[in-house]
N, C-alpha and C positions, 0 to 999 in steps of 0.2 A: 462517643468521638463522631465529630460532625464530619461529613463526607465534604472533600473538598471538590470545587469546580472545575473542569477540566475542559479545554478547548482543544479542537483538532482543526487544521486549515487546511484548504485545498484550493488552488489557483485554478484548476480546470479537471474536468473528468480523467481519469486514468483506469486502465484495465486491472482489475485485482484478481489475482489467479490464486488456485490453491498453492500452497507452499510445499516445497520438497520435504522439508522437516522442519515443522514450528516448534519443535520441543528441544531443538538443538541449543545447548549451552557448552560452548568451549570452556576447557578447564583452564586455570591459571596457567599449569604447565604448558598446555598445547599453545595459549597465547604467547607464552613467554618463549617457546620453541619457533614459533613464527616470527617473531622479533627477532631471533638471534640466528636464525637459519632460513634465510630468503628461499633456498629451493625446496624446503618443505613447505613454505607458504605457497609457492607457485603449485606445487603438487596438489594440494589442497584446492587452490583455486581451478584448477585443470579438472579436478574429479567434478565439481560443482558444474562446470561448464559442459561436461561430457553428459551430465545428468540432463541438463537443459536442451542439450544440442539433439538428444535423443527424441525429443517431439518437433524437431526443426519442422518438418513438412508442414505443420500446421501454420506456419509463418509465411508460407508461400502464396504472393498475393494473388487473388481471385481462383483459388482453388477450392475444392470441396472440403478439404481438410482444413483449410484457414478458416472457412464458413462454420464448421464443426467447433473448430477451437475457441472462435469468437463466442458462439451460443454456449458452449460450455463454460467460458469464463464469465459470460453475462448471469447464467443461471447460477453460478457459484455466489456471484455478488448478490443476486436476488435471495438467495437461501441465507446469507450471512448477515445481511443488513437488514433488521426490522424497521428502521425509521425510513418511511417512504420518503421524505423530504431530502434526507441524507443520500439516500439511493439515487435520486433523480439528479442531485448536485454532483454525484460520482460516476454516474454510469455513463460510459461515453456514447454518443449517438453519431458524431461526425466521422468516425474511423473504425476501423477494425483492430481487434486484438493483434498485436505486435508491431502496430504503426508508430507507436510510442512506447515509451519505458514501462515495465510493469511495475506494480507495486505489490509485490508476492507477500502479502501480511495478513494471513487469517486474524491474528491478534489486533492489528488496526481495527479490520470490519467489526470484529467482537466488542471492541471498546467502544464504538458508535452505539451499540445497544445498551450502554449503561445510563442509568437516570442523570447522572452527572455530568456527562458529557455533551459539548455542543459543537457542532460542525460548523465552521465559518466559511463559507464560499465566497463571499464579497471580499474583495482584497483589503488588507489592513492598510490605513492610512498612517496611523501613529500609534506608539504604546506610551502610555504615561502613568508611571508607577505601577499600580496593579490593574492597570485599564487597558483595553484595546479599543481604538476607534477605527471604525470600517469606512471606506469611501462612501458609504451611503449615510454617514453622521452618526450612525448608532454607537453608543458607548456602551460596552460590556465592561463590567468589574469583576475582578477575580481575587 
């Protein structure tokens, strides 16, 4: 079976942090319950927010905790992304962790290490059938 070629796009760097639980798979019953019982979904979301808020002090600007948090997130990305070009495109240099939305996705970073995955950091200008044309004029067929 031939491997399919995959692309992943990014418009700008973003902090990739370790996930709270990257093995979570909600059952069909749980999803149905969330759809039919809004309060259960609210409680579920509040649980996640409480877990995230636990480390909130790392998001206070110009604090030692924020610097440590930023360095830990950076090291996490370095450990997860083998492709140095992809790492360069994704690793924030202009701001600290928490200044922009996180992309908490170990699976996203791990996918970048697969031989059939290409990270495109040049903006996409046009999609034509099974081809992507970026603003630098490069055409990639998938």
